[in-house]
C-alpha positions in Angstrom: -13.5 16.3 -13.8 -10.3 17.1 -15.7 -7.4 14.7 -15.8 -3.9 16.2 -15.4 -1.6 15.4 -18.3 1.1 13.2 -16.7 4.5 12.3 -18.2 4.6 8.5 -17.9 7.6 6.3 -18.5 6.9 3.9 -21.4 9.9 1.6 -21.1 9.9 -1.3 -18.6 11.6 0.1 -15.5 10.3 -2.3 -12.8 12.3 -4.1 -10.2 11.0 -7.5 -11.5 11.1 -9.1 -14.9 8.3 -8.6 -17.4 6.0 -11.5 -17.9 5.1 -12.8 -21.3 1.8 -14.1 -19.9 0.1 -10.7 -19.6 -0.4 -7.5 -21.6 0.8 -4.4 -19.8 -0.1 -0.7 -20.4 -0.1 2.6 -18.6 -3.4 4.2 -17.6 -4.5 7.2 -15.5 -7.6 8.0 -13.5 -8.8 10.8 -11.3 -9.8 10.7 -7.6 -12.5 12.8 -6.0 -9.9 15.5 -5.0 -9.1 16.0 -8.6 -5.7 14.3 -8.4 -4.7 12.3 -11.4 -3.2 8.9 -10.5 -0.8 6.9 -12.7 -1.1 3.1 -12.8 0.1 0.0 -14.6 -2.7 -2.2 -16.0 -2.0 -5.9 -16.3 -4.4 -8.0 -18.4 -4.0 -11.8 -18.8 -3.3 -12.8 -22.4 -6.0 -14.8 -24.2 -8.7 -14.2 -21.6 -12.2 -13.4 -22.8 -15.3 -12.0 -21.2 -15.6 -9.9 -18.1 -12.7 -10.6 -15.6 -12.4 -10.4 -11.9 -10.2 -7.4 -11.0 -7.8 -6.4 -8.2 -6.3 -2.9 -7.4 -2.9 -3.0 -5.7 -0.8 -0.4 -3.9 2.0 -0.2 -1.3 4.3 -0.3 0.5 4.1 3.2 2.2 6.8 5.2 0.4 7.2 2.7 -2.5 6.1 3.0 -6.1 4.2 0.7 -8.5 7.4 -0.4 -10.1 8.3 -2.2 -6.9 6.2 -4.6 -4.8 2.7 -3.6 -5.9 3.6 -4.2 -9.5 5.0 -7.6 -8.7 1.8 -8.6 -6.9 -0.3 -7.2 -9.7 1.6 -8.9 -12.5 1.6 -12.2 -10.7 -2.1 -12.1 -10.0 -2.7 -11.2 -13.7 -0.7 -14.3 -14.6 -3.3 -16.2 -12.5 -6.3 -14.8 -14.5 -7.2 -11.5 -12.8 -7.1 -8.1 -14.4 -5.0 -6.0 -12.1 -4.1 -2.4 -11.5 -1.0 -1.3 -9.6 -1.1 2.5 -8.9 1.1 5.2 -7.4 -0.7 7.1 -4.5 -1.4 10.8 -4.7 1.7 13.0 -4.6 4.1 10.2 -5.2 5.7 8.3 -8.1 4.2 9.2 -11.5 0.9 10.3 -10.0 -0.2 13.9 -9.8 -0.7 16.3 -7.0 1.2 19.6 -7.1 2.7 19.2 -3.6 5.0 16.2 -3.6 5.6 13.6 -0.9 2.6 14.3 1.3 0.4 11.6 2.8 -3.1 11.7 4.1 -5.2 8.9 5.6 -8.3 10.4 3.9 -6.7 11.0 0.4 -4.9 7.7 0.4 -8.1 5.8 1.2 -9.7 7.8 -1.6 -6.9 6.7 -3.9 -8.0 3.1 -3.5 -11.7 4.0 -4.0 -10.7 5.9 -7.2 -9.0 2.7 -8.4 -12.2 0.8 -7.8 -14.0 3.5 -9.8 -11.7 2.9 -12.7 -12.0 -0.9 -12.6 -15.8 -0.7 -12.2 -16.1 1.3 -15.5 -13.5 -0.8 -17.4 -15.1 -2.8 -20.2 -13.0 -5.8 -19.5 -14.0 -6.0 -15.8 -17.0 -7.6 -14.0 -17.8 -4.7 -11.6 -19.3 -7.2 -9.1 -16.0 -9.0 -8.7 -13.5 -6.4 -7.6 -10.9 -6.8 -4.8 -7.9 -4.9 -3.5 -4.4 -5.7 -2.1 -2.6 -3.4 0.2 1.1 -4.0 1.1 2.8 -2.7 4.3 1.3 0.8 5.1 -1.2 0.3 2.4 -2.4 -2.8 4.0 -3.9 -0.6 6.7 -5.3 1.7 4.0 -6.8 -1.3 2.2 -8.7 -2.4 5.3 -9.8 1.2 5.9 -11.1 1.3 2.3 -12.9 -2.0 2.7 -14.8 -0.5 5.7 -15.9 2.4 3.4 -16.3 1.0 -0.1 -19.2 -1.5 -0.4 -18.2 -2.4 -3.9 -15.1 -4.2 -2.7 -15.8 -8.0 -2.3 -12.4 -9.1 -1.0 -9.3 -7.5 0.5 -5.8 -8.8 1.2 -3.5 -6.9 3.6 0.0 -8.1 3.2 2.7 -7.4 5.9 0.5 -4.5 7.0 1.3 -1.4 9.0 -1.3 0.8 10.7 0.3 4.1 9.8 -1.9 6.1 12.2 -0.8 3.9 15.1 2.9 3.9 14.3 2.9 7.7 13.9 0.9 8.4 17.1 2.4 5.7 19.3 5.8 4.9 17.8 7.2 1.4 17.0 5.9 -1.3 19.3 3.8 1.5 21.0 7.0 2.7 22.7 5.9 6.4 22.4 2.3 5.9 23.5 2.0 8.9 25.8 0.5 12.4 25.8 4.0 13.8 26.3 5.6 12.0 23.4 2.7 13.0 21.0 2.9 16.6 22.2 6.6 16.7 21.4 5.9 15.3 17.9 3.1 17.9 17.3 5.3 20.8 18.5 8.2 19.7 16.2 5.9 19.5 13.2 4.4 22.9 13.9 7.9 24.4 14.1 8.8 22.6 10.9 5.8 24.1 9.1 7.1 27.6 9.8 10.7 26.7 8.7 9.3 25.3 5.4 7.4 28.5 4.8 10.5 30.6 5.5 12.7 28.6 3.1 9.9 28.1 0.5 10.3 24.4 0.3 9.4 21.3 2.3 12.2 19.6 4.2 12.5 15.9 3.4 12.7 13.4 6.2 15.1 11.1 4.5 14.3 7.6 3.2 15.8 4.4 4.5 18.9 5.3 6.4 22.1 5.2 4.3 24.8 4.4 5.2 23.5 1.7 7.4 24.7 1.9 11.1 26.1 -1.2 12.5 23.7 -1.1 15.4 20.6 -0.5 13.3 17.6 -2.6 14.4 17.1 -5.8 12.4 14.0 -4.4 10.6 15.9 -1.3 9.4 18.6 -3.7 8.0 15.8 -5.5 6.2 14.5 -2.3 4.7 18.0 -1.3 3.6 18.5 -4.7 1.9 15.3 -4.1 -0.1 15.2 -0.4 -0.8 18.8 0.5 -1.1 20.2 -2.4 -3.1 19.6 -3.8 -6.6 16.9 -6.0 -5.1 14.3 -3.2 -4.8 15.9 0.2 -5.4 13.9 2.5 -7.7 14.7 6.2 -8.5 11.1 7.3 -7.9 10.7 5.5 -4.6 10.6 7.7 -1.6 12.0 5.0 0.7 14.9 4.4 -1.8 15.8 8.0 -1.8 15.1 11.2 0.3 11.8 10.1 1.8 8.6 11.9 2.7 8.3 15.5 3.7 9.0 15.9 7.4 5.4 17.1 7.9 4.1 14.7 5.3 2.3 12.5 7.8 1.3 15.1 10.3 -2.4 14.4 10.2 -1.8 10.7 11.0 -1.2 11.7 14.6 -4.9 12.5 15.1 -6.8 10.1 12.7 -7.1 6.4 13.4 -7.9 4.6 10.2 -9.4 1.3 11.4 -12.2 2.7 13.5 -15.0 0.7 11.9 -13.1 -2.4 10.7 -15.4 -4.7 12.6 -18.3 -3.5 10.3 -16.6 -4.8 7.2 -19.0 -7.3 5.6 -16.7 -8.4 2.7 -13.9 -10.9 3.0 -10.5 -9.9 4.4 -7.3 -11.9 4.5 -4.4 -10.5 6.6 -1.0 -12.0 5.8 2.0 -11.6 8.0 5.4 -13.2 8.6 5.9 -14.5 12.1 9.4 -13.0 12.1 8.2 -9.6 11.0 8.7 -6.7 13.4 5.3 -5.5 12.2 3.4 -8.7 12.9 1.6 -7.1 15.9 -0.1 -4.7 13.5 -1.7 -7.6 11.6 -2.6 -9.6 14.8 -4.2 -6.6 16.4 -6.0 -5.5 13.2 -7.5 -8.9 12.9 -8.6 -9.1 16.5 -10.2 -5.7 16.3 -11.9 -6.6 13.0 -13.6 -9.7 14.4 -14.4 -8.4 17.9 -18.2 -8.0 18.3 -18.5 -8.4 14.5 -21.5 -10.0 12.8 -19.2 -10.7 9.8 -16.3 -12.6 11.2 -16.7 -15.8 9.3 -15.0 -14.5 6.1 -12.0 -12.9 8.0 -8.7 -14.7 8.3 -5.2 -14.0 9.7 -2.5 -16.1 8.1 0.9 -16.0 9.8 3.8 -17.4 7.9 6.7 -19.1 9.8 10.2 -18.0 9.1 9.1 -14.9 7.1 10.2 -11.4 7.8 8.4 -8.1 6.9 10.3 -7.5 3.6 10.1 -11.1 2.6 6.5 -10.3 1.7 7.7 -7.5 -0.6 9.3 -9.7 -3.2 9.5 -13.2 -1.8 12.8 -12.6 0.0 14.6 -15.1 -2.3 12.5 -17.9 -0.8 9.1 -17.5 -2.5 7.7 -16.3 0.8 4.6 -14.6 -0.8 1.8 -17.2 -0.7 0.4 -16.4 -4.1 -1.5 -19.7 -4.4 -3.3 -18.9 -1.1 -4.0 -15.4 -2.3 -5.4 -16.7 -5.6 -7.7 -19.2 -3.7 -8.9 -16.4 -1.5 -9.9 -14.2 -4.4 -11.4 -17.2 -6.4 -13.6 -17.9 -3.4 -14.9 -14.4 -2.9 -14.8 -12.8 -6.3 -17.4 -15.0 -7.9 
């Protein structure tokens, strides 16, 4: 197991201010595919002994300098050792092919983060949780169904990336014909990429913003394309994923065994979020015919949109006290 030597930015380049309550450092770790992942480690100042720990990632197409870092630093201020990481092929993490996604590899990224925390001398390996934001909320639940070391999971403003790829937004493309058309287009794109010798990018958040853009696209623009959340390494802020980057999501549902998760899960969603149906349905499927439903919860937040749970939306929308209480209850 050899780690790739990554070039990591040492200056503070986050979209949120640095806290004087935590110690911050850059770390790397390797997943089981041999990909070296880059992460920010946040340790509460003045804490002694083995700490409860939380790995954080998301949103889908974001980097650790955006939402996941904010969540990680805030939870570190509240006494948890935290790790915000860039997924494989994105941000400062390794992987020779850039801007690809995989439901398998991205689930493994979370498990590799748990590996790192489990072997960290500052961490109690029996008190490890994870937080997934947006598309990584679905990945977090998928990881919780696979990794028995995880004691508690928070999925914030989650997407099920396999569902949205295979069925479209609001399941509006849920037909064999629509999926066939997507598959045919991706197969054609594969050949075009080989002919040109490079992968065509799909584009990040649309820019300039059309006047008739759906409200949730306007929300994404307001976060990713403005000073509020723009970051030069963020796929969503710039030219996006490869067109074929999410090809395998069409055939691979990620939440197949979520009702077998024995550990605690909290799903957070804004009632005004276009994505709220993902959270509601994920919760319903997780507790259906489950023997472990008592430690599962869906918390819907009135007046809160999808991107409000990225950075608070200027109204402190992220319920950090509730998240802390959840982890205090189950990481003990």
